[in-house]
N, C-alpha and C positions, 0 to 999 in steps of 0.2 A: 334618494337609492343610494347606493354609493356607487365611487369610481373606483374600478378596476382596474390594474394593468391585464388586463386577458392576455395568453400565447395567441390567440383565438376566438372566432365567434362564438364556436357553440363556448368554451368557458364560457366568454364574455352573459353569453342565456343564462347559462345553468345558472347564473346570482344574481336574478331576479328570479323573484311569486309565480307561481304554476301560471296565472291571468293573466304578467309580463308577456314570459316568456311565447306565447301563446300569441303574441300581437308581433312581438319581434320576429318570431318563424315565420309567420305569414307575410310580411313587411323580405324577411330573408327572400325567402321562397318566390315571390313575387319581383327579385329585381333578379333569378336563377333563370325563369324564365322568360322574361320581359330582354335580358341578355347575359344570354349563356353563356355568350367567352370574356368575361367579365372574373377579374382574378378578386378573394374573395381576401382580406388587409386587416387587420388590427391600426388605426391612422390615430395620431389623439387622441386614444384610447377610446375609438369607438370601432365599430362593426364598420368595415367601410369595402367598399367595392370598387375595382383599377380597368379601366380597361383605358389605354393611351395617354396615361393621368386621375388621377382620381374622380370616381362616376357617380357616386352618391356616399353621402354615410348616415347612420342612422345613430338612438341611443336613448336609451329608457333611465327618464327619471319619473323624480315626487308622481306629476301628475301631469306629464302628459312624452307620448317619445314623440322629439327631434328628430325631424327628417332633414338632411345641408346635402341639395341636389348643387349648391354652386348660388350665387346672384346672377347668372344665366338662366337660370334652372328655375330658378323662385321667381323673377319680371314676366320669365315666355306666358306663365300658370298662374299673375297676376288675377286673374276673374274669378277662376275658382280655389285661390286656395283664401279669398276672399274672404273667406266666413271661416277661418281659421285666427289666430295667432302666429306674430313670425318678424323675420327681421329684413337684412336686406340677403340671405344667404339663405336664410332659412323656415321653419314649420315649422308647432308645433299642434299632432295631435290629441286635441283630448284624451285620458286611458278610460273615461267612460264612454265613451261617444265610440263608433265601430272606426275604425281604421282602412280609411279609401285610396285601396288596392288597386281601383282601377286608375286613379288618378294617377298613384308614384306610380304607374306599368305610365302613362302618359311620360313621366316627367322624366324620367328613367331612356325608354326611348329618344324624348328630344337629349337627352346627358350622350347618351349612345353620338348617333349624329354628328352634336358640337361635338365631341371630342377626338370624330375622326377627320372631321373636316379643320382640326385646329391640331392633327397631325400630319395631313396631305401636305394644309400648306407650310410644317416646320420642311420634311423631309423638300421640299422643295428646293 
């Protein structure tokens, strides 16, 4: 997939075929539902949700959707994520399989708590 410098998440999603747009919109909606106070942004040329710092990023590629909840978000859900390829701070959800929206929601909840705790610690 091509890398574009989109102005916002709507513009980013619009650059993909309809079937991928639906998957990206489903992820976006789940993140909004789980962390309604998070704000949308484009960072590192990817859709990003921000709440007391970067919460999660996601991006579409040729064969997968990358989801980036930071290393803490990956390690905390290592068992659930073991079915997917990934790295220290990312996981790849194959385009030919259903996107695990419930798992994404759990990870986002964890990241919200993580970021809130870090923000409280900084404020002290």
